[in-house]
C-alpha positions as CSV (number, residue, x, y, z in Angstrom):
1,M,-13.8,34.1,29.2
2,H,-14.5,30.4,29.0
3,E,-16.1,30.7,25.6
4,V,-13.2,32.7,24.2
5,V,-10.7,30.0,25.4
6,T,-12.9,27.3,23.9
7,T,-13.2,29.1,20.6
8,V,-9.5,29.7,20.4
9,L,-8.7,26.0,21.1
10,D,-11.3,24.9,18.5
11,V,-9.8,27.2,15.9
12,L,-6.2,25.9,16.7
13,G,-7.4,22.3,16.5
14,L,-9.1,22.9,13.1
15,L,-6.0,24.6,11.8
16,L,-3.8,21.7,13.0
17,L,-6.1,19.2,11.3
18,A,-6.0,21.2,8.1
19,A,-2.2,21.4,8.2
20,G,-1.9,17.7,8.8
21,V,-4.2,16.8,6.0
22,A,-2.5,19.3,3.7
23,A,0.9,17.9,4.4
24,T,-0.3,14.4,3.7
25,V,-1.9,15.4,0.4
26,A,1.0,17.5,-0.5
27,S,3.4,14.6,-0.1
28,L,1.3,12.5,-2.3
29,L,0.0,14.9,-5.0
30,G,2.0,18.2,-4.6
31,A,1.7,21.5,-2.9
32,G,-1.2,22.9,-5.0
33,P,-3.7,20.1,-4.2
34,G,-2.5,20.1,-0.6
35,L,-3.4,23.8,-0.2
36,I,-6.8,23.2,-1.8
37,V,-7.5,20.4,0.6
38,A,-6.5,22.5,3.6
39,A,-8.8,25.3,2.5
40,V,-11.7,22.9,2.0
41,V,-11.1,21.4,5.5
42,V,-11.1,24.9,7.1
43,L,-14.2,25.9,5.2
44,V,-16.1,22.8,6.1
45,G,-15.1,23.1,9.8
46,S,-16.2,26.8,9.8
47,W,-19.5,25.9,8.2
48,R,-20.1,23.1,10.7
49,A,-19.3,25.4,13.6
50,D,-21.6,28.0,12.3
51,R,-24.4,25.5,11.8
52,S,-24.1,24.1,15.3
53,A,-24.0,27.6,17.0
54,P,-27.2,28.7,18.6
55,R,-29.2,31.2,16.5
56,R,-28.8,33.9,19.1
57,R,-25.0,33.7,18.8
58,R,-25.1,33.8,15.0
59,A,-27.3,36.8,15.0
60,G,-24.9,38.7,17.1
61,G,-27.1,38.6,20.2
62,D,-26.1,38.3,23.8
63,T,-24.2,35.0,24.5
64,R,-24.5,35.0,28.3
């Protein structure tokens, strides 16, 4: 249960970060570039989370 809560909070934090960066870029350059930057932030965050996960978890093994 602890890992589920931690994962949900990590995802929400990443989405809030992406939304903040997107809003800033959108106010400076427009909505299109803002959405692109938000997508890049989410993809990089997801990639980093996957790279830092233990191999056993990435392979779908037991996480206990």
